[in-house]
C-alpha positions as CSV (number, residue, x, y, z in Angstrom):
1,M,-11.2,-17.8,-30.8
2,G,-12.1,-19.1,-27.3
3,T,-11.2,-22.3,-26.0
4,D,-13.2,-25.2,-24.4
5,I,-12.5,-25.8,-20.7
6,T,-13.7,-29.1,-18.9
7,G,-14.7,-29.3,-15.3
8,D,-17.0,-28.7,-12.3
9,G,-16.2,-24.6,-12.5
10,E,-17.1,-23.9,-16.1
11,P,-19.9,-26.1,-17.5
12,S,-21.8,-24.6,-20.8
13,S,-24.9,-25.6,-19.8
14,P,-26.7,-25.6,-16.3
15,L,-26.9,-28.4,-14.0
16,P,-30.0,-30.6,-14.5
17,V,-32.4,-29.0,-12.1
18,P,-33.4,-31.5,-9.4
19,D,-36.7,-32.0,-7.9
20,G,-38.1,-29.6,-5.9
21,L,-36.8,-26.3,-7.9
22,D,-38.8,-23.8,-10.3
23,D,-38.2,-23.4,-13.7
24,N,-35.3,-20.8,-12.8
25,G,-33.5,-23.4,-10.2
26,F,-34.5,-22.1,-7.2
27,P,-35.8,-24.0,-4.0
28,L,-39.7,-24.8,-4.1
29,S,-41.4,-23.7,-0.6
30,N,-41.6,-26.9,1.6
31,S,-39.1,-28.5,-0.8
32,P,-36.3,-30.5,1.3
33,T,-33.9,-29.3,-1.8
34,S,-34.3,-25.9,0.0
35,A,-32.9,-27.0,3.3
36,A,-29.9,-28.6,1.9
37,A,-29.0,-25.8,-0.3
38,A,-26.8,-24.2,2.4
39,T,-25.0,-26.8,3.2
40,S,-24.4,-27.7,-0.5
41,S,-21.1,-27.2,-2.6
42,F,-20.4,-23.7,-3.9
43,A,-20.9,-25.0,-8.0
44,D,-23.8,-26.9,-7.0
45,D,-25.4,-23.9,-5.5
46,F,-24.2,-21.6,-8.4
47,Y,-26.0,-23.5,-11.4
48,R,-28.5,-24.9,-9.6
49,S,-29.4,-20.8,-9.6
50,G,-29.4,-20.6,-13.1
51,I,-28.1,-17.3,-14.1
52,D,-29.5,-15.6,-11.1
53,W,-26.5,-16.0,-8.8
54,S,-28.6,-15.2,-5.7
55,S,-29.2,-16.5,-2.3
56,L,-30.8,-20.3,-2.1
57,R,-32.4,-19.3,1.1
58,A,-35.8,-21.4,1.4
59,A,-39.5,-19.3,2.2
60,P,-40.5,-19.3,5.8
61,S,-42.6,-21.3,6.9
62,P,-46.0,-19.9,6.4
63,S,-47.9,-18.6,10.1
64,P,-50.6,-20.4,11.5
65,S,-52.9,-16.9,11.2
66,E,-52.2,-17.3,7.6
67,E,-55.6,-18.3,5.1
68,P,-54.9,-22.6,4.0
69,G,-53.9,-22.1,0.3
70,K,-53.0,-18.6,-0.1
71,K,-49.9,-18.0,-2.0
72,K,-47.7,-15.8,-0.2
73,S,-46.5,-12.8,-2.2
74,G,-42.3,-12.1,-2.6
75,G,-39.8,-14.8,-3.3
76,F,-38.1,-16.9,-1.7
77,L,-34.9,-15.0,-1.0
78,V,-33.7,-12.3,1.6
79,Q,-32.1,-9.3,1.0
80,R,-31.8,-6.4,3.8
81,S,-33.2,-3.5,2.3
82,L,-30.4,-0.6,1.8
83,F,-33.5,2.0,2.7
84,Q,-34.1,0.5,5.9
85,A,-30.2,0.0,6.2
86,W,-29.4,3.3,5.5
87,G,-32.2,5.0,7.8
88,L,-34.6,5.6,4.7
89,D,-37.1,3.5,6.0
90,K,-39.7,4.7,8.0
91,R,-41.1,1.4,9.2
92,P,-40.8,1.2,13.2
93,R,-38.1,-0.5,15.1
94,R,-35.5,-0.2,12.4
95,E,-32.5,-2.7,12.8
96,E,-29.7,0.3,12.1
97,E,-31.2,4.0,11.8
98,A,-27.8,4.4,9.4
99,A,-24.8,2.3,8.3
100,G,-22.0,2.4,10.2
101,V,-21.1,1.7,13.8
102,M,-23.8,1.5,16.0
103,G,-26.4,0.6,14.6
104,G,1.2,-8.5,-8.0
105,A,3.4,-11.2,-7.5
106,E,1.5,-14.6,-7.9
107,A,0.5,-16.9,-5.3
108,G,3.3,-18.4,-3.2
109,A,6.1,-15.8,-4.5
110,S,8.8,-15.7,-1.5
111,S,8.5,-12.1,-1.7
112,A,5.1,-11.7,-0.1
113,P,4.3,-12.3,3.1
114,S,2.4,-15.6,4.2
115,V,-0.3,-15.3,7.0
116,S,-2.5,-18.3,8.6
117,W,-4.5,-19.0,10.9
118,P,-2.8,-21.0,13.9
119,G,-4.4,-24.2,14.5
120,R,-7.5,-23.2,12.6
121,K,-9.4,-23.6,16.1
122,R,-13.0,-21.9,15.9
123,R,-14.7,-22.8,19.3
124,R,-18.1,-23.5,18.4
125,G,-19.8,-23.7,22.2
126,G,-20.3,-19.7,22.6
127,E,-23.9,-18.4,22.2
128,V,-25.8,-17.1,19.2
129,E,-25.0,-13.2,18.5
130,S,-28.9,-12.2,18.6
131,A,-30.4,-14.8,21.1
132,A,-29.1,-18.1,22.4
133,D,-32.0,-20.1,21.6
134,R,-31.8,-19.0,17.7
135,K,-29.8,-20.9,15.1
136,P,-27.7,-18.6,12.7
137,L,-28.9,-18.1,9.3
138,A,-27.7,-20.2,6.4
139,C,-24.7,-18.5,4.9
140,P,-25.2,-17.6,1.1
141,F,-23.1,-18.8,-1.2
142,Y,-22.6,-15.7,-2.6
143,K,-20.8,-14.8,0.7
144,K,-18.3,-17.5,-0.1
145,I,-15.0,-17.3,-2.2
146,P,-15.3,-20.9,-4.6
147,G,-12.3,-22.8,-4.2
148,T,-10.9,-20.9,-0.8
149,P,-11.9,-21.4,2.8
150,F,-12.8,-17.5,2.3
151,T,-16.1,-16.0,3.3
152,V,-16.6,-11.7,2.4
153,D,-18.6,-9.9,5.0
154,A,-20.4,-13.0,6.2
155,F,-20.6,-12.4,10.0
156,R,-24.4,-12.7,10.8
157,Y,-24.1,-16.6,10.1
158,G,-22.0,-17.6,13.0
159,A,-19.2,-20.4,12.4
160,V,-19.2,-20.8,8.4
161,D,-18.3,-24.3,7.3
162,G,-15.1,-24.6,6.0
163,C,-14.3,-21.2,6.6
164,Y,-11.3,-20.4,7.9
165,A,-10.6,-16.9,7.5
166,Y,-13.7,-14.1,7.5
167,F,-13.0,-10.9,5.2
168,L,-14.3,-7.8,6.2
169,S,-15.1,-5.3,3.3
170,H,-15.8,-2.0,5.5
171,F,-17.5,-0.8,8.5
172,H,-20.6,-0.3,7.6
173,H,-23.5,-2.5,9.7
174,D,-24.9,-3.9,7.0
175,H,-21.6,-5.3,6.0
176,Y,-20.1,-6.4,9.4
177,G,-23.6,-7.3,11.3
178,G,-23.2,-10.1,13.6
179,L,-19.9,-9.0,14.5
180,T,-19.6,-8.6,18.1
181,K,-17.2,-8.8,21.0
182,K,-18.2,-12.7,21.5
183,W,-16.8,-13.6,18.2
184,C,-14.5,-16.4,17.9
185,H,-15.2,-18.2,15.1
186,G,-12.1,-17.3,12.9
187,P,-9.5,-14.7,11.9
188,I,-10.5,-11.3,10.4
189,Y,-9.1,-9.6,7.6
190,C,-9.5,-6.5,6.8
191,T,-7.9,-3.0,6.6
192,A,-5.6,-1.3,9.1
193,L,-8.5,1.5,9.6
194,T,-11.3,-0.9,9.7
195,A,-9.7,-3.0,12.2
196,R,-8.8,-0.1,14.5
197,L,-12.4,0.6,14.5
198,V,-13.4,-3.0,15.0
199,K,-11.4,-3.3,17.9
200,M,-12.6,0.4,19.0
201,C,-16.4,-0.1,18.4
202,L,-17.2,-3.3,18.9
203,S,-14.4,-5.1,21.4
204,V,-13.5,-7.5,19.4
205,N,-10.7,-9.5,20.7
206,S,-7.5,-8.3,18.8
207,E,-6.3,-11.7,18.5
208,Y,-8.8,-12.4,15.8
209,I,-7.9,-9.3,14.2
210,Y,-5.7,-9.1,11.1
211,P,-4.8,-5.6,9.4
212,L,-3.7,-5.8,5.6
213,E,-2.4,-2.8,4.3
214,L,-3.5,-1.5,1.0
215,D,-1.8,-2.8,-2.6
216,K,0.1,-5.2,-0.7
217,E,0.3,-8.8,-1.4
218,Y,-0.2,-11.6,1.1
219,V,-0.7,-15.4,0.8
220,I,-3.4,-16.6,3.2
221,E,-4.4,-20.3,3.1
222,G,-2.3,-20.4,-0.5
223,V,-4.5,-17.5,-1.8
224,A,-2.8,-14.6,-2.7
225,V,-5.0,-11.4,-1.6
226,T,-4.4,-8.1,-1.9
227,L,-6.6,-5.4,-0.8
228,L,-7.5,-2.0,-3.1
229,E,-8.7,1.5,-2.4
230,A,-12.7,1.1,-3.0
231,N,-13.3,5.0,-3.1
232,H,-16.5,4.6,-0.4
233,C,-15.9,5.1,3.4
234,P,-12.5,5.3,5.1
235,G,-11.0,2.0,5.0
236,A,-13.3,0.7,2.7
237,A,-11.1,-2.0,0.1
238,L,-12.3,-4.1,-2.9
239,I,-10.6,-7.7,-2.6
240,H,-8.5,-9.5,-5.0
241,F,-7.9,-13.2,-4.9
242,R,-5.8,-15.1,-6.8
243,L,-5.7,-18.8,-6.7
244,R,-3.3,-21.4,-6.8
245,D,-4.7,-22.4,-10.4
246,G,-4.2,-19.2,-11.9
247,K,-7.8,-18.1,-11.5
248,T,-8.6,-14.4,-10.4
249,Y,-11.7,-13.1,-8.6
250,L,-12.4,-9.5,-7.5
251,H,-14.7,-8.8,-4.5
252,T,-15.8,-5.2,-4.6
253,G,-17.5,-4.8,-1.2
254,D,-19.2,-1.1,-1.3
255,F,-17.3,0.7,-3.9
256,R,-17.7,3.8,-6.3
257,A,-15.7,2.7,-9.3
258,S,-13.7,5.3,-11.1
259,K,-10.8,5.8,-13.8
260,S,-8.3,5.5,-11.5
261,M,-8.8,2.0,-10.0
262,Q,-8.2,1.1,-13.9
263,L,-4.5,2.1,-13.8
264,H,-4.0,-0.5,-11.2
265,P,-1.8,-3.0,-12.0
266,L,-3.2,-5.9,-10.7
267,L,-6.8,-4.8,-12.9
268,Q,-4.6,-4.2,-16.2
269,R,-3.2,-7.9,-15.7
270,G,-5.5,-9.9,-16.8
271,Q,-8.9,-11.5,-17.3
272,I,-11.2,-11.7,-13.9
273,N,-12.7,-15.1,-13.6
274,L,-14.9,-14.0,-11.1
275,L,-16.7,-10.3,-10.0
276,Y,-18.6,-10.1,-6.8
277,L,-20.2,-6.6,-7.9
278,D,-21.9,-3.9,-5.8
279,T,-25.1,-3.3,-7.5
280,T,-26.4,-1.1,-5.2
281,Y,-27.4,1.6,-8.1
282,C,-27.5,-0.7,-11.1
283,N,-30.2,1.0,-12.7
284,P,-30.1,3.4,-15.8
285,K,-31.7,5.8,-13.6
286,Y,-29.0,6.5,-11.3
287,K,-26.6,9.0,-13.6
288,F,-24.5,10.7,-10.4
289,P,-22.5,14.1,-11.0
290,P,-19.0,13.9,-9.9
291,K,-18.7,13.9,-6.2
292,E,-16.5,17.0,-6.6
293,D,-19.3,18.9,-8.5
294,V,-21.4,18.0,-5.7
295,I,-19.4,19.1,-2.8
296,D,-18.7,22.6,-4.8
297,F,-22.7,23.1,-4.7
298,A,-23.3,22.2,-0.9
299,V,-20.3,24.6,-0.3
300,R,-21.9,27.5,-2.9
301,T,-25.4,27.0,-1.5
302,A,-23.7,27.3,2.5
303,K,-22.1,30.3,1.8
304,R,-25.4,32.2,0.4
305,Y,-27.2,31.0,3.4
306,L,-24.8,32.8,5.5
307,Q,-24.7,35.6,3.5
308,K,-28.8,36.1,4.0
309,E,-28.9,35.0,7.6
310,P,-25.5,35.1,9.4
311,K,-27.1,33.1,12.3
312,T,-27.7,30.0,10.0
313,L,-26.5,26.7,11.7
314,I,-25.2,24.4,8.9
315,V,-26.0,20.6,9.5
316,V,-24.3,17.9,7.1
317,G,-26.1,14.5,7.8
318,A,-23.9,11.7,8.0
319,Y,-23.3,7.7,8.6
320,S,-21.4,6.5,11.4
321,I,-18.0,6.6,8.9
322,G,-18.6,8.0,5.6
323,K,-18.8,11.6,3.9
324,E,-16.2,13.1,5.5
325,N,-14.9,14.8,2.5
326,V,-18.2,16.7,2.6
327,Y,-18.3,18.5,5.6
328,L,-14.5,18.9,5.7
329,A,-15.1,21.0,2.6
330,I,-17.5,22.9,4.0
331,S,-15.1,23.3,7.2
332,K,-12.2,24.6,5.1
333,A,-14.3,27.0,3.0
334,L,-15.9,28.6,5.4
335,Q,-13.0,28.6,8.1
336,V,-15.4,26.9,10.7
337,P,-14.5,23.9,13.0
338,I,-16.6,20.9,12.6
339,Y,-19.0,19.9,15.8
340,T,-20.2,16.3,16.2
341,D,-21.0,14.1,19.1
342,A,-18.5,12.3,21.5
343,S,-18.7,8.9,20.0
344,R,-18.1,10.2,16.1
345,R,-15.2,12.3,17.2
346,R,-13.6,9.4,18.5
347,I,-14.1,7.6,15.5
348,L,-12.9,10.3,12.9
349,H,-9.8,11.2,15.3
350,S,-8.8,6.9,14.9
351,F,-8.8,7.6,10.9
352,G,-5.3,9.7,11.6
353,W,-6.2,12.2,9.3
354,L,-4.5,15.2,10.6
355,D,-6.4,18.1,8.0
356,L,-9.7,16.7,9.5
357,S,-8.2,15.9,13.5
358,K,-7.6,19.8,13.5
359,K,-10.8,20.6,12.5
360,I,-13.1,18.7,15.0
361,C,-14.4,20.5,18.0
362,S,-16.4,19.5,20.9
363,D,-18.1,22.7,22.0
364,S,-21.7,23.2,19.8
365,Q,-22.1,26.7,20.5
366,S,-18.7,27.4,18.8
367,S,-18.9,26.2,15.8
368,S,-21.5,27.0,13.2
369,L,-21.2,23.8,11.0
370,H,-22.7,20.5,12.8
371,V,-22.2,17.0,11.8
372,L,-25.8,14.5,13.0
373,P,-26.7,11.2,12.0
374,L,-29.0,11.2,8.4
375,S,-32.0,10.5,10.5
376,S,-31.9,13.3,12.8
377,L,-32.2,16.1,10.1
378,R,-35.9,16.6,10.6
379,H,-35.7,17.4,14.4
380,E,-36.9,21.0,14.8
381,K,-35.8,20.5,18.7
382,Y,-32.1,20.7,17.9
383,L,-32.6,24.1,16.7
384,E,-34.2,24.7,20.3
385,T,-31.4,24.0,22.2
386,L,-29.1,26.5,20.3
387,K,-32.1,29.2,19.7
388,Q,-29.7,31.5,21.3
389,R,-27.1,31.1,19.2
390,F,-28.7,30.3,16.0
391,L,-31.8,31.2,14.2
392,A,-32.2,29.0,11.2
393,V,-30.5,25.5,10.0
394,L,-29.6,24.4,6.5
395,A,-28.8,21.1,6.1
396,F,-27.5,18.6,3.7
397,R,-28.5,15.3,3.0
398,P,-25.8,13.8,0.9
399,T,-27.0,10.3,-0.3
400,G,-27.6,8.8,-4.3
401,W,-31.3,8.1,-3.2
402,T,-31.7,11.6,-3.2
403,F,-30.8,11.8,-7.2
404,S,-33.5,13.1,-9.5
405,E,-33.8,12.3,-13.3
406,A,-35.1,15.7,-13.9
407,T,-32.5,17.6,-12.3
408,G,-29.9,15.3,-13.4
409,N,-25.9,17.4,-13.2
410,Q,-28.3,20.7,-13.1
411,L,-27.6,20.5,-9.4
412,D,-29.3,24.2,-8.9
413,L,-32.3,23.3,-10.0
414,I,-32.6,20.8,-6.7
415,K,-35.4,22.2,-4.7
416,P,-34.7,21.9,-0.9
417,S,-37.6,21.3,1.7
418,S,-38.3,23.6,4.0
419,R,-40.6,23.8,7.3
420,G,-40.4,26.8,9.3
421,K,-36.6,28.1,10.1
422,I,-35.3,24.7,9.0
423,T,-34.4,24.2,5.3
424,I,-32.6,20.1,4.0
425,Y,-31.4,20.0,0.9
426,G,-31.1,16.2,-0.5
427,V,-27.9,16.1,-3.2
428,P,-26.6,13.2,-4.8
429,Y,-23.5,12.7,-2.9
430,S,-22.7,8.9,-3.5
431,E,-20.1,6.5,-2.5
432,H,-21.7,3.9,-4.5
433,S,-21.3,3.3,-8.6
434,S,-24.0,5.1,-10.2
435,F,-25.3,3.2,-13.3
436,S,-22.7,4.3,-15.8
437,E,-19.3,3.6,-13.6
438,L,-20.8,0.5,-12.8
439,R,-20.9,-0.1,-17.0
440,E,-17.5,1.4,-17.7
441,F,-16.0,-0.6,-14.7
442,V,-17.3,-3.8,-15.9
443,M,-16.7,-3.4,-20.1
444,F,-12.9,-3.0,-18.4
445,L,-12.7,-5.9,-16.6
446,R,-14.3,-7.7,-18.7
447,P,-15.4,-10.7,-16.2
448,Q,-16.2,-14.2,-16.9
449,K,-19.0,-14.2,-14.6
450,I,-20.3,-11.4,-12.4
451,I,-22.2,-12.1,-8.9
452,P,-24.6,-8.8,-8.0
453,T,-24.5,-8.8,-4.5
454,V,-26.8,-6.0,-3.7
455,N,-30.6,-6.1,-5.0
456,V,-30.8,-9.7,-5.6
457,G,-33.8,-10.6,-3.4
458,N,-36.6,-10.0,-6.2
459,A,-36.6,-12.1,-9.4
460,A,-37.5,-8.9,-11.8
461,S,-34.3,-7.0,-10.2
462,R,-32.0,-9.9,-10.9
463,D,-33.3,-10.4,-14.4
464,K,-32.8,-6.7,-15.3
465,M,-29.6,-6.4,-13.8
466,Q,-28.4,-9.6,-15.7
467,A,-29.7,-8.1,-18.9
468,H,-27.3,-5.0,-18.6
469,F,-24.2,-7.5,-17.9
470,R,-25.1,-9.5,-20.8
471,E,-25.6,-5.8,-23.1
472,W,-21.9,-4.5,-21.4
473,L,-20.0,-7.7,-22.1
474,K,-21.6,-8.8,-25.6
475,G,-18.7,-7.5,-27.7
476,F,-16.4,-9.5,-25.3
477,D,-17.9,-13.0,-25.6
478,T,-17.9,-13.4,-21.8
479,T,-20.4,-16.3,-21.9
480,I,-23.7,-15.9,-19.7
481,V,-25.6,-19.4,-20.3
482,P,-29.3,-19.5,-20.0
483,P,-31.1,-22.2,-18.7
484,V,-32.1,-25.9,-20.7
485,P,-34.6,-28.1,-21.4
486,K,-34.5,-31.1,-19.1
487,S,-34.6,-33.2,-22.4
488,E,-31.3,-31.4,-23.5
489,E,-29.8,-32.0,-20.0
490,Q,-26.5,-33.3,-20.5
491,P,-24.3,-35.6,-17.6
492,I,-21.8,-33.2,-15.3
493,S,-18.9,-34.9,-16.4
494,S,-19.5,-33.8,-20.4
495,V,-20.4,-30.3,-19.9
496,K,-18.1,-27.9,-21.1
497,V,-18.0,-24.4,-22.1
498,K,-16.4,-21.6,-24.3
499,I,-14.5,-19.1,-22.3
500,G,-12.8,-15.9,-22.9
501,I,-12.8,-12.9,-24.8
502,L,-13.0,-13.0,-28.5
503,C,-9.0,-13.5,-29.6
504,S,-7.2,-15.2,-32.2
505,D,-4.3,-16.4,-29.5
506,A,-6.0,-19.5,-28.0
507,E,-2.8,-20.0,-25.8
508,K,-3.7,-16.7,-24.0
509,V,-7.5,-16.9,-24.0
510,S,-6.9,-20.8,-21.7
511,N,-4.3,-19.1,-19.6
512,F,-7.0,-16.2,-18.8
513,Q,-4.8,-13.7,-19.9
514,S,-5.3,-10.2,-21.6
515,C,-4.8,-9.7,-25.2
516,T,-3.2,-6.8,-26.5
517,G,-3.1,-7.1,-29.8
518,C,-6.6,-8.1,-31.0
């Protein structure tokens, strides 16, 4: 059976919904409550948002041109469109064309290195990153780690009150956005590879950058922190936090779940109390084939086209970092070097991967394999600049957004788009978890709470994700509490919650230990 715990962190019923909030606990437009949400505590924000666990930012004030009394469509929450962030949205003036560069021991164990920020000094007099006269956005609560002075991927909000350590999960723009050479708000913790990119590409002062090794526990501000391989892009990490009271939180950043993650000692040791989950593809229609199968398809297709026309240029679209395994496999199979521009060459060499570095070349005419930004794949002018060397182009666009339910795992059924001598294959090579991989990962971890970090700006999307979470965890008795009518509200001090998995050992459940005998 479970156990009852009293405290402001685990109530069994949501806190009373204050005036100015809707039925789901979100701020009503023009409500003074909405302005205060940004500065309230994590617990207040968490339970004010009901079970949706989303950003609590208020709706923008209506513009003078809007008709009075006209209800504006949409919601009160704002989430960056991943289509836009990754160069798949054709809106003019995109903020980024491709996510990338420009654009266990217990806490306190003596064997763990201790890291702290000297003096906890933060300069507040600098310019706001985007414009000198613009106030930073309020940091949404789902980027804060409760019970710690930490945030994750929260660089566009300036100096976050109460934050003394800023974690960066990986070097994609939708995660490091706001981080510039003017950064002065506190230490940045990330993997060594990400740290090199932050210094090299953003010119951030080394004084603020603290690289951490994978699978090594550090004690930062009294919290045990361990970075784990995320199976996303080079340098990406899952971030595991173990607090002084024994609670454990896992932030996935962006990741592709794999069975090897289930073998990690930290994830096998016991239950995760709070999981920040990359829900990019939390939709049953996304059932990606294994990455190895997609790479094999790309290699076979490239060989077939070269047999038909030896003067074919093979192009792989990629972000500034990510998709390296696709073009490296093609390079090895065709025994040709990899050409890309100077900026990407600099980045790739910084990885320190010898098998990749020795394949990179600087002469576009000497290689039939080129790596270009994803947004450049439809530019016929590129072929014209190389028309004396190549007569046709075969391009691959490797992203999960190209996945089709009709094709599924039968990659040979993929139909390319062609225009003249240019052929483009959209291949479902994803560095994010598919729906089935998310389900397996969550069912393995059995977290007490899940906070989705992507696609949370739409109420319908949030509801669907919460329904999936309940389905995945219903056999483990992980409590997800629905809102209650105001007549049934309880005082904060008397609220309790049943936690843990179904187990006859109450002591194990109360100490957040996994049960191996049930």
